[in-house]
C-alpha positions as a printed Julia matrix, in Angstrom:
241×3 Matrix{Float64}:
 235.46   70.67  36.43
 232.74   71.91  34.15
 230.14   70.46  36.63
 231.92   72.01  39.53
 231.95   75.48  37.83
 228.11   75.23  37.16
 227.51   74.35  40.72
 229.8    77.16  42.06
 228.07   79.8   39.81
 224.64   78.69  40.92
 225.51   78.76  44.66
 226.68   82.44  44.19
 223.4    83.16  42.32
 221.12   81.78  45.1
 223.08   82.75  48.22
 220.92   85.7   48.91
 217.66   83.95  48.1
 215.2    82.66  50.75
 214.6    78.89  50.92
 211.17   79.4   49.3
 212.33   81.52  46.37
 215.27   79.2   45.74
 213.16   76.26  44.96
 212.44   77.19  41.4
 216.15   77.74  40.4
 217.25   74.68  42.46
 214.91   72.55  40.18
 216.39   74.17  37.13
 219.88   73.42  38.3
 219.02   69.73  39.01
 217.71   69.47  35.48
 220.71   71.28  34.08
 223.24   69.23  35.96
 221.64   65.98  35.3
 222.04   66.6   31.65
 225.53   67.92  32.12
 226.65   64.61  33.9
 226.05   62.9   30.57
 229.08   64.75  29.2
 231.12   61.91  30.61
 229.02   59.06  29.47
 230.74   56.85  26.85
 230.85   56.03  23.97
 229.41   59.16  22.41
 231.71   62.34  22.29
 231.16   64.78  25.12
 230.26   67.56  22.71
 227.29   65.73  21.4
 226.02   65.08  24.99
 226.2    68.77  26.01
 222.73   69.63  27.62
 220.12   71.69  25.61
 219.99   74.16  28.48
 223.1    75.68  27.18
 224.33   75.97  23.65
 226.8    73.6   22.05
 230.2    74.89  21.15
 230.96   74.26  17.55
 233.97   72.23  16.69
 233.99   72.97  12.95
 236.85   74.84  11.51
 239.62   76.84  13.22
 237.2    78.64  15.58
 233.65   78.75  16.89
 230.96   78.57  14.3
 228.61   81.49  14.26
 225.06   80.39  14.86
 222.6    80.87  12.03
 219.9    81.8   14.51
 219.23   85.55  13.85
 216.27   86.36  16.31
 216.97   89.21  18.66
 217.36   88.38  22.33
 219.02   85.45  24.16
 219.91   83.7   20.74
 221.42   86.88  19.07
 223.54   87.94  22.01
 225.18   84.59  22.13
 224.99   83.34  18.66
 228.66   84.14  18.1
 229.77   81.19  20.32
 226.9    78.64  20.4
 224.7    76.8   18.0
 221.45   75.08  18.48
 218.39   76.04  20.47
 218.21   77.02  24.15
 216.15   75.08  26.5
 212.81   77.05  27.32
 213.3    76.47  30.94
 216.85   78.11  30.89
 215.41   81.02  28.91
 212.85   81.56  31.49
 215.38   81.47  34.28
 217.69   83.88  32.54
 215.07   86.34  31.52
 214.71   89.76  33.36
 211.94   91.19  31.15
 209.17   90.97  33.78
 211.32   93.21  36.13
 213.16   95.68  33.78
 210.18   96.35  31.43
 209.41   99.27  33.73
 212.36  101.0   31.86
 210.86  100.86  28.49
 210.72  104.62  28.08
 214.34  105.2   29.11
 215.53  102.38  26.98
 213.87  103.94  23.9
 215.08  107.52  24.62
 218.6   106.29  25.07
 218.42  104.33  21.87
 217.09  107.45  20.08
 220.1   109.42  21.34
 222.46  106.61  20.48
 221.2   106.44  16.89
 221.91  110.13  16.67
 225.41  109.6   18.0
 226.05  106.79  15.29
 225.0   109.29  12.67
 227.35  111.99  13.92
 230.23  109.51  13.94
 229.55  108.77  10.2
 228.55  105.13  10.97
 225.03  105.59   9.83
 223.48  107.51   6.97
 221.0   110.23   7.76
 218.17  108.34   6.28
 219.09  105.32   8.43
 219.22  107.5   11.6
 215.86  108.95  10.79
 214.38  105.37  10.17
 215.69  104.26  13.42
 214.47  107.16  15.44
 210.91  106.94  13.72
 210.88  103.32  14.49
 211.72  103.75  18.17
 209.1   106.53  18.48
 206.61  104.03  17.04
 207.59  101.53  19.62
 207.2   104.13  22.26
 203.59  104.9   21.14
 202.75  101.22  21.46
 203.94  101.15  25.11
 202.01  104.31  25.91
 198.93  102.81  24.38
 199.4    99.58  26.31
 199.66   97.71  23.01
 203.3    96.44  23.03
 203.23   92.72  22.78
 206.07   90.91  24.41
 207.23   87.62  22.89
 208.85   84.56  24.51
 212.15   85.38  23.09
 212.31   88.82  24.82
 214.97   88.19  27.33
 214.98   91.68  28.77
 213.57   95.24  27.91
 216.51   95.95  25.64
 215.98   92.91  23.36
 212.3    93.47  23.38
 212.55   96.93  22.13
 215.23   96.0   19.53
 213.13   93.04  18.35
 210.11   95.32  17.78
 212.08   97.99  16.2
 213.45   95.57  13.56
 209.97   94.23  12.86
 209.01   97.81  12.09
 211.97   99.26  10.2
 213.52   96.02   8.83
 217.22   95.05   8.62
 218.41   98.65   9.57
 217.16   98.01  13.05
 220.13   95.71  13.51
 222.54   98.5   13.08
 221.32  100.26  16.3
 223.62   98.0   18.3
 226.69   98.9   16.35
 229.64   99.58  18.77
 227.22   99.37  21.66
 227.89   97.64  24.99
 224.86   95.96  26.57
 226.34   96.76  30.08
 226.59  100.42  29.19
 223.04  100.35  28.01
 221.75   98.82  31.1
 223.69  101.29  33.42
 222.32  104.19  31.22
 218.8   102.96  31.33
 218.95  102.38  35.22
 220.44  105.94  35.69
 217.73  107.57  33.56
 214.96  105.63  35.31
 216.27  106.55  38.8
 216.44  110.15  37.61
 212.83  110.16  36.53
 211.71  108.16  39.52
 213.44  110.72  41.96
 211.56  113.42  40.15
 208.31  111.81  40.77
 209.13  111.0   44.48
 210.16  114.71  44.99
 206.71  115.78  43.7
 205.08  113.41  46.12
 207.22  114.71  48.93
 206.27  118.34  48.06
 202.57  117.3   48.14
 202.9   115.67  51.5
 204.62  118.71  53.07
 201.95  121.05  51.7
 199.19  118.95  52.93
 200.72  118.75  56.39
 201.16  122.54  56.59
 197.66  123.0   55.32
 196.2   120.68  58.04
 198.43  122.33  60.73
 197.11  125.85  59.85
 193.46  124.76  59.67
 193.47  122.7   62.88
 195.44  124.74  65.38
 192.98  124.18  68.34
 193.08  120.38  68.26
 194.77  118.88  71.4
 196.05  115.38  71.67
 198.23  113.62  74.36
 202.03  113.63  73.68
 203.82  110.38  74.33
 207.23  109.68  75.66
 208.63  106.02  75.8
 205.12  104.84  75.03
 203.6   106.64  78.04
 201.24  109.65  77.84
 202.86  112.89  78.72
 201.95  116.54  78.35
 199.21  117.66  75.97
 200.28  119.0   72.62
 198.65  120.55  69.62
 197.84  118.39  66.71
 199.4   121.08  64.39
 202.57  120.97  66.32
 202.77  117.08  65.97
């Protein structure tokens, strides 16, 4: 049933992909499932045979063991349920940083506001809020200067910025995610990014309209043939076109 589940999820994931673009994730699936099949291979327990592409569920105690891995990113976001290391191939397949890194500014600004909100709620001390905000602005300067260095564990723009923040301000950086939903963070970043991009596009559209008006006013006497259904028709002014 586990094997069937993985196959079902993967088929949903690549259903909209072209044949060429699907080859890489298909190879990942084959590698992943070939390991998963060994779950049923006796005599060793199935838990010990779980593939390295996913994390092993802990069987110690009454509940899942919390992983000792503390790095920000893929490991941190799943460390409450799994232990052990993640296969690098799976990390590469799961990462979105190459795509969502364009939202670095919005992610930082959203985090600066969220730190202030935590302070107003009394969950952070004033000094902690200031340290977080100063650290986030330092990360912003690195992005602006083109000096931000991504690392292999940076699953997405959110974990990349949080990882760098923690490197700058220390343990207090881990408090930024207090009570925070990653889904809400993603939705907020996307909305802020779209807002800023729309403003940029509006500026380009205004420039295009102004250029068209200027050309029309300066070239009133230019004549060109009009077309209808791909056939030449009556002459028209270039400025009218």
